[in-house]
MDAnalysis code that builds the backbone (N, CA, C; Angstrom):
import MDAnalysis as mda
import numpy as np

u = mda.Universe.empty(345, n_residues=115, atom_resindex=np.repeat(np.arange(115), 3), trajectory=True)
u.add_TopologyAttr("name", ["N", "CA", "C"] * 115)
u.add_TopologyAttr("resid", np.arange(1, 116))
u.add_TopologyAttr("resname", ["MET", "ASN", "TRP", "ASP", "SER", "GLN", "THR", "ILE", "ALA", "VAL", "LEU", "GLU", "THR", "LYS", "GLY", "GLY", "ASN", "GLN", "ARG", "ILE", "VAL", "SER", "VAL", "GLY", "THR", "THR", "ALA", "THR", "ARG", "ALA", "LEU", "MET", "SER", "TYR", "LEU", "ARG", "ILE", "ARG", "GLY", "HIS", "SER", "SER", "PRO", "TRP", "LEU", "PHE", "SER", "SER", "LEU", "ASP", "GLY", "ARG", "ARG", "LEU", "THR", "THR", "ASN", "ALA", "LEU", "LYS", "LEU", "SER", "LEU", "LYS", "ARG", "SER", "PHE", "GLU", "THR", "ALA", "GLY", "VAL", "ALA", "PHE", "LYS", "GLY", "ILE", "HIS", "ALA", "PHE", "ARG", "ARG", "ALA", "SER", "GLY", "ILE", "GLU", "TYR", "LEU", "ARG", "GLN", "GLY", "GLY", "GLN", "ALA", "GLU", "ASP", "LEU", "ARG", "VAL", "LEU", "MET", "GLY", "TRP", "ARG", "SER", "PRO", "GLU", "MET", "ILE", "ARG", "ARG", "TYR", "VAL", "THR"])
u.atoms.positions = np.array([
    [-30.883, 17.254, -4.373],
    [-29.815, 17.963, -4.675],
    [-28.575, 17.874, -3.508],
    [-27.392, 18.072, -3.650],
    [-26.566, 17.427, -2.661],
    [-25.558, 19.149, -3.146],
    [-26.113, 19.886, -1.892],
    [-25.567, 21.161, -1.652],
    [-23.886, 21.246, -1.844],
    [-23.313, 20.551, -0.940],
    [-21.701, 20.107, -0.700],
    [-20.847, 20.031, -2.392],
    [-21.754, 19.018, -2.964],
    [-21.018, 18.596, -4.212],
    [-21.683, 19.481, -5.429],
    [-22.733, 19.972, -5.154],
    [-23.085, 20.984, -6.121],
    [-23.787, 20.049, -7.352],
    [-24.530, 18.797, -7.115],
    [-24.870, 17.822, -7.854],
    [-26.415, 17.784, -7.821],
    [-27.211, 17.310, -8.731],
    [-28.566, 16.990, -8.994],
    [-29.021, 15.586, -9.089],
    [-29.729, 14.824, -8.418],
    [-30.015, 13.370, -8.769],
    [-30.976, 13.619, -9.536],
    [-31.002, 12.876, -10.788],
    [-31.870, 12.984, -12.024],
    [-32.677, 11.636, -11.746],
    [-33.806, 11.536, -11.072],
    [-34.291, 10.453, -10.760],
    [-34.937, 9.333, -12.037],
    [-35.278, 10.229, -12.908],
    [-35.921, 9.408, -13.774],
    [-35.407, 10.299, -15.290],
    [-34.701, 9.604, -15.881],
    [-34.073, 10.265, -17.318],
    [-35.631, 9.689, -18.645],
    [-35.104, 10.624, -19.875],
    [-35.620, 10.047, -20.717],
    [-35.643, 8.404, -21.049],
    [-34.684, 7.635, -20.784],
    [-34.378, 6.329, -21.095],
    [-34.494, 5.841, -19.677],
    [-35.136, 6.516, -18.832],
    [-35.705, 5.713, -17.864],
    [-34.572, 5.373, -16.733],
    [-33.236, 5.894, -16.746],
    [-32.223, 5.715, -15.851],
    [-32.100, 6.969, -14.848],
    [-31.220, 6.783, -13.871],
    [-30.908, 7.686, -13.085],
    [-29.729, 8.448, -13.109],
    [-29.045, 9.676, -13.040],
    [-27.960, 10.359, -13.295],
    [-27.569, 11.155, -12.460],
    [-26.500, 11.489, -12.312],
    [-26.049, 12.865, -11.274],
    [-25.395, 13.718, -12.204],
    [-26.199, 14.951, -12.026],
    [-25.457, 16.021, -12.977],
    [-25.100, 17.318, -11.997],
    [-23.957, 17.768, -12.736],
    [-23.284, 18.801, -11.686],
    [-23.850, 20.258, -12.137],
    [-24.082, 20.796, -10.993],
    [-24.115, 22.291, -11.444],
    [-22.987, 23.589, -10.606],
    [-23.088, 24.548, -11.643],
    [-22.011, 25.416, -11.203],
    [-22.513, 26.135, -10.003],
    [-21.851, 27.063, -9.197],
    [-21.839, 27.938, -7.996],
    [-23.084, 28.820, -8.470],
    [-23.285, 29.492, -9.569],
    [-23.967, 30.509, -9.738],
    [-25.531, 29.673, -9.877],
    [-25.710, 28.744, -10.524],
    [-26.754, 27.836, -10.443],
    [-27.184, 27.015, -9.376],
    [-26.492, 26.653, -8.305],
    [-26.511, 26.383, -6.983],
    [-26.999, 27.750, -6.494],
    [-26.661, 28.806, -6.205],
    [-27.191, 29.755, -5.578],
    [-28.438, 30.169, -5.923],
    [-28.844, 30.166, -7.138],
    [-30.542, 30.576, -7.526],
    [-30.964, 29.408, -7.291],
    [-30.823, 28.231, -7.251],
    [-31.731, 27.390, -6.530],
    [-32.045, 27.038, -5.247],
    [-31.030, 27.601, -4.236],
    [-31.043, 28.302, -3.009],
    [-31.704, 29.547, -2.746],
    [-31.760, 30.318, -3.646],
    [-32.858, 31.399, -3.642],
    [-34.128, 30.956, -4.147],
    [-34.235, 30.397, -5.120],
    [-35.569, 29.742, -5.577],
    [-36.409, 28.793, -4.290],
    [-35.510, 28.037, -3.665],
    [-36.049, 27.305, -2.697],
    [-36.650, 28.344, -1.483],
    [-36.261, 29.147, -0.744],
    [-36.102, 30.152, 0.147],
    [-37.676, 30.934, -0.219],
    [-37.577, 31.190, -1.482],
    [-38.954, 31.969, -1.819],
    [-40.112, 31.365, -2.190],
    [-39.740, 29.857, -2.492],
    [-40.779, 28.870, -3.126],
    [-42.203, 29.005, -2.070],
    [-42.077, 28.902, -0.964],
    [-43.154, 28.946, -0.013],
    [-43.535, 27.649, 0.556],
    [-43.101, 26.903, -0.092],
    [-43.647, 25.238, 0.898],
    [-42.219, 24.264, 0.484],
    [-42.305, 23.158, 1.157],
    [-41.597, 22.049, 1.296],
    [-41.717, 21.113, 0.348],
    [-40.896, 20.268, -0.399],
    [-41.569, 19.096, -1.011],
    [-40.120, 18.333, -1.433],
    [-40.327, 17.167, -1.741],
    [-39.275, 16.289, -1.776],
    [-38.599, 16.561, -3.144],
    [-39.298, 17.337, -3.723],
    [-39.024, 17.341, -5.489],
    [-38.105, 19.076, -5.401],
    [-37.152, 18.988, -6.329],
    [-36.674, 20.552, -6.167],
    [-37.335, 21.522, -7.049],
    [-38.093, 20.685, -8.007],
    [-38.913, 21.812, -8.610],
    [-40.270, 21.106, -9.142],
    [-41.405, 22.169, -7.963],
    [-42.495, 21.234, -7.848],
    [-43.859, 21.913, -8.108],
    [-44.830, 21.265, -7.894],
    [-46.426, 22.127, -8.383],
    [-46.663, 22.619, -6.930],
    [-47.778, 23.558, -6.766],
    [-47.658, 24.537, -5.526],
    [-47.953, 23.649, -4.809],
    [-48.532, 22.446, -4.584],
    [-48.785, 21.880, -3.642],
    [-48.127, 20.831, -3.512],
    [-46.588, 20.466, -3.790],
    [-45.678, 20.022, -3.668],
    [-45.252, 19.051, -4.388],
    [-46.266, 18.577, -5.021],
    [-46.093, 17.186, -6.182],
    [-45.277, 17.700, -7.061],
    [-44.514, 16.536, -7.803],
    [-43.285, 16.855, -8.477],
    [-44.309, 17.454, -10.167],
    [-42.909, 18.050, -10.797],
    [-43.853, 18.850, -11.958],
    [-43.838, 17.931, -13.457],
    [-44.776, 17.957, -13.752],
    [-45.163, 16.911, -14.838],
    [-44.457, 17.291, -16.299],
    [-44.170, 16.934, -17.068],
    [-43.634, 17.281, -18.243],
    [-44.010, 18.267, -19.121],
    [-45.596, 18.638, -19.021],
    [-46.301, 19.582, -19.578],
    [-45.780, 21.060, -18.475],
    [-46.230, 20.491, -17.687],
    [-45.589, 21.649, -16.526],
    [-44.287, 22.808, -16.552],
    [-43.561, 21.392, -16.596],
    [-42.088, 22.231, -17.068],
    [-42.039, 22.924, -18.740],
    [-43.012, 22.645, -19.524],
    [-42.878, 23.230, -20.833],
    [-43.509, 24.467, -20.696],
    [-44.553, 24.587, -19.906],
    [-45.113, 25.799, -19.992],
    [-44.394, 27.046, -19.018],
    [-43.634, 26.353, -17.959],
    [-43.152, 27.024, -16.969],
    [-41.934, 27.505, -17.984],
    [-41.267, 26.830, -18.842],
    [-40.140, 27.541, -19.490],
    [-40.653, 28.214, -20.779],
    [-41.999, 27.883, -21.030],
    [-42.627, 28.928, -22.373],
    [-42.746, 30.325, -21.758],
    [-43.501, 30.248, -20.630],
    [-43.704, 31.888, -19.674],
    [-42.443, 32.338, -19.660],
    [-41.091, 31.847, -18.968],
    [-40.003, 32.382, -19.024],
    [-39.459, 32.981, -20.151],
    [-39.349, 32.191, -21.534],
    [-39.185, 32.729, -22.472],
    [-39.580, 34.244, -23.005],
    [-41.149, 33.842, -23.008],
    [-42.090, 34.812, -23.303],
    [-41.624, 36.181, -22.530],
    [-41.448, 36.215, -21.290],
    [-41.009, 37.326, -20.042],
    [-40.007, 37.822, -20.647],
    [-38.836, 36.767, -21.355],
    [-37.531, 37.407, -21.519],
    [-37.532, 37.731, -22.986],
    [-39.026, 37.610, -23.873],
    [-38.707, 38.366, -24.941],
    [-38.259, 37.281, -25.806],
    [-37.981, 35.981, -25.694],
    [-37.415, 35.398, -27.131],
    [-38.226, 34.297, -27.146],
    [-38.450, 34.077, -28.467],
    [-39.373, 32.986, -28.745],
    [-39.093, 31.641, -28.450],
    [-40.048, 30.892, -27.825],
    [-39.932, 29.436, -27.338],
    [-40.141, 28.075, -28.346],
    [-39.024, 27.469, -28.769],
    [-39.253, 26.577, -29.776],
    [-39.151, 25.209, -29.216],
    [-39.702, 25.080, -28.249],
    [-39.655, 23.753, -27.843],
    [-38.585, 23.225, -26.649],
    [-38.808, 22.184, -25.761],
    [-37.936, 21.666, -24.697],
    [-36.570, 21.388, -25.495],
    [-36.674, 20.605, -26.502],
    [-35.701, 19.972, -27.541],
    [-34.698, 21.057, -28.049],
    [-35.102, 21.731, -28.675],
    [-34.520, 23.114, -29.071],
    [-33.850, 23.977, -28.521],
    [-34.630, 23.983, -26.969],
    [-33.718, 24.541, -25.711],
    [-32.348, 23.999, -25.358],
    [-32.572, 22.351, -25.755],
    [-31.674, 21.829, -24.617],
    [-30.564, 21.873, -25.778],
    [-31.043, 21.427, -27.244],
    [-29.995, 21.517, -28.448],
    [-29.098, 23.125, -28.357],
    [-29.916, 24.086, -28.271],
    [-29.088, 25.655, -28.340],
    [-28.270, 25.586, -27.275],
    [-28.620, 25.125, -25.997],
    [-27.688, 24.976, -24.752],
    [-26.495, 24.120, -25.256],
    [-26.496, 23.403, -25.696],
    [-25.428, 22.365, -26.182],
    [-24.500, 23.419, -26.984],
    [-25.108, 23.626, -28.237],
    [-24.322, 24.377, -29.001],
    [-23.659, 25.574, -28.458],
    [-24.073, 26.299, -27.879],
    [-23.728, 27.536, -26.814],
    [-22.659, 27.192, -26.080],
    [-22.636, 26.024, -25.725],
    [-21.552, 25.535, -24.324],
    [-20.204, 25.157, -25.570],
    [-20.633, 24.737, -26.383],
    [-19.402, 24.512, -27.486],
    [-18.655, 25.582, -28.086],
    [-19.657, 26.701, -28.593],
    [-19.141, 27.951, -28.926],
    [-18.033, 29.057, -27.652],
    [-18.673, 28.858, -26.606],
    [-18.241, 29.258, -24.902],
    [-16.524, 28.520, -25.182],
    [-16.443, 27.492, -25.951],
    [-15.268, 26.901, -25.082],
    [-15.638, 25.607, -24.679],
    [-16.582, 25.338, -24.357],
    [-16.673, 24.130, -23.746],
    [-16.034, 22.665, -24.311],
    [-15.698, 21.539, -23.748],
    [-15.415, 20.282, -24.259],
    [-16.416, 19.764, -24.702],
    [-16.164, 18.596, -25.936],
    [-17.347, 17.873, -26.443],
    [-17.441, 16.811, -25.461],
    [-16.586, 16.437, -24.922],
    [-16.678, 15.168, -24.102],
    [-17.388, 15.883, -22.496],
    [-17.170, 17.015, -22.105],
    [-17.691, 17.263, -21.182],
    [-19.203, 17.748, -21.377],
    [-19.297, 18.052, -22.566],
    [-21.066, 18.254, -23.159],
    [-21.689, 16.788, -22.792],
    [-20.843, 15.998, -23.419],
    [-21.528, 14.618, -23.552],
    [-22.348, 14.181, -21.912],
    [-20.984, 14.366, -21.023],
    [-21.109, 13.818, -19.679],
    [-22.679, 14.859, -19.036],
    [-22.667, 16.259, -19.293],
    [-23.523, 16.857, -18.608],
    [-24.786, 16.676, -19.359],
    [-25.147, 16.251, -20.749],
    [-26.416, 15.955, -21.236],
    [-26.901, 15.035, -20.765],
    [-25.581, 13.853, -20.403],
    [-26.077, 12.724, -20.337],
    [-26.284, 11.735, -21.270],
    [-25.763, 11.996, -22.345],
    [-25.577, 11.090, -23.504],
    [-24.193, 9.978, -23.043],
    [-24.900, 8.637, -23.568],
    [-23.643, 7.498, -23.529],
    [-22.738, 7.550, -24.507],
    [-23.251, 7.820, -25.861],
    [-22.449, 7.779, -26.920],
    [-21.936, 9.494, -27.578],
    [-20.273, 9.326, -27.882],
    [-20.037, 10.233, -28.511],
    [-20.962, 11.083, -29.980],
    [-21.395, 9.815, -30.357],
    [-22.175, 9.884, -31.719],
    [-23.248, 10.731, -31.312],
    [-23.954, 11.037, -29.962],
    [-25.121, 12.309, -29.768],
    [-24.168, 13.626, -29.843],
    [-23.301, 13.607, -29.666],
    [-22.880, 15.119, -29.792],
    [-22.932, 15.698, -31.168],
    [-22.565, 14.754, -32.133],
    [-22.571, 15.250, -33.563],
    [-24.313, 15.489, -34.084],
    [-24.949, 14.456, -33.595],
    [-26.330, 14.103, -33.919],
    [-26.864, 15.402, -33.424],
    [-26.666, 15.879, -32.021],
    [-27.372, 16.868, -31.254],
    [-27.264, 17.988, -31.764],
    [-25.859, 18.386, -31.583],
    [-25.467, 19.858, -31.909],
    [-24.861, 20.270, -33.107],
    [-24.876, 19.629, -33.749],
    [-24.399, 19.943, -35.393],
    [-25.401, 20.236, -36.257],
])
């Protein structure tokens, strides 16, 4: 996490690449709060209780619990990502900005993913 530029380095994407993701001020503040109360240090922004990086399954379970706490049905990580993209566009976000935020190389992914 680069606090000054409000960006996160994603070291391993689905395609095996690395990329930089921008986060807003609200998310940056939430991450700072999370790290203060987490109770341990780790090189990973999101880590297990013993400081190791989260597995895909651990992330899925964490999201599922958060959804249940909020009283919302969890339909999987893919559905969560798709819904966030759709909502981004509904709120007036630009398609090209969404492509960059989601890490898609082709504009075709916007049509395939969020329509």
